[in-house]
N, C-alpha and C positions, 0 to 999 in steps of 0.2 A: 578543362573543370569538371571535376567527375563526384556525380548526383546518386539519389539512391530511387531509384522504381523499386513501389510496389506490386507486384509480379502474382496471378494467382496461376497456380498450377496446378493440374490434379485435383485439384480440389482446396490446396496446403496453400500457403501463405510464402512467396519466401523470397529474398529480397535481391536484385542483384545491382553493381554496379555498371554504373553507363559512361562511357567518357565524352559528354556533350557541351556545345558550347549553342545549341539551341533554344531559341528561348519563347514566348507566345506568339510571338509574334508572326515566327517562323508561318506557325501553322493555324493561329486566329483567321475567324473568317473578318469581314469590313466592313464596320458599321453598317454600309451602303446593301448588304449583301445577307445581315438580319434584319427581321421584324421591331422598331421601333415603333413609339407613339408618346405624342402628349397627353400628359395626365390628365385634358381635360374630355378623354373619348370612354366612349359609353362600352361596356365588360362587349358585349355583343360582336362586337371592332373585333376587339383584345383578340376572343375566342374564332373569330373568322380571321387573324390573319394569324397565329398559331397556327393552324391545318395549312393555310397554303409556304406555310415557313417551312412545315414538319420540324419545328422546334419545339419544345414545353417553354419555352418562353420568350415574354415578350423585354424590349428593356423598356423606361419609362424616362422621357428627358425633357426640360423642358422648353423653351423655345434660341435661348444661347448652347445647348447642347447637352448637356450640362447632364448625369448620368443621374437622377429624382430617388431611382429605386425598379423592384421589377415586376411579373406578376408569371407566376409558375401554376401548366398544370395543375401541382402540387395547391397549390393557391385555389385553384376552383373545385378541386375535391372540400379541402377545405373549408368555404365559403358556404357548399352549398352544405352539408351537414350542420353549417355554424348558424349561418342566415338563415331562419325560416319564412323570407316571401315571396310570393308567386316566383315565378323563374320572370314572368314579364318584367316585370322589375325589376329584377340582380339582372339581366339584359339591359334596360336602359342606364343604374347607378355608369358617374362617371370611375371610369379604373382607378385616379389620383384616390380615394378611399379605403382602395383593396389594395394596394401595392407594398412592396415590400421598400421599406424605404433607405433602412440598413444594411443593405446586405451583399456578401462579402465580395469581395472587387482584386485584378489582378490589374500590370501594366505589361505594353507590348514588350518593354526591356525584361522580362522577368527571367528566371531560367522556367521551360520549358515544365524543369521535372522537379519543380518545388509549387510549377501552379498544381501540374495531377498531384502532388500530396496533396494540395489543399483540400480540393475539387476529393478524391477520398477519404480524405479525413473529417469534411462535410457532408461527406454524403450527398454532393453536387452535380449533375449532369454539365452544368452551362454553366461559363464566367465570365462578365462581364469587363471588360480589357476599355479600363480610364485611362487618361496622357499625366497630366500631375495638375491639369484644372481640374480635374474628373470631370469631364467630356469624354462621352461615350464612341472608341474609338470603334471598337469591332467586339468579338468575343468569342469565346477557346470555347470550346463543343468539346466530351470530352471520347468522344469516338475519335474521330482522327488524329486528338492526341495523342493515345492511349498505343492509335496504329503506327503511328512516327514512330513511337519509341520502341517501341516492338523490334521494327520496319529496323532502326538504326539497333538494338541487341542482334540481331540473327548474324546484322555484317561484321557485330564487333566479337563473338563468336568463332 
């Protein structure tokens, strides 16, 4: 399979063609290693999870594990600028009222280069990985994905 990876070299955008069969599953973090919470979790707990996992995202699921949405560090900034509630009141809100419900996702069998291209075009660092039934199975984080592709590129040169 031949896929295109957009790289930045010396400040200029270049396009490299990589021959790879790598999929999202090869690089994603499994669901048990990422922050996941139900919609009833309060904002303060979500912020604590972001700090503990050192990721700028928490995946929000229902009781069956189906992805309901995400809450990101960008959502925190937008929320603080938009909502005029006192911090104490905001911290006690259920996260379900603040999540991005129609978030971009990928599947574990998607080509890694395609997922990275989506992340680049949407300007997102993290991409939830779901099964065909919508159940969260993991998270693709941009840094390890790009590192893997750059290592592959070096080996092919």
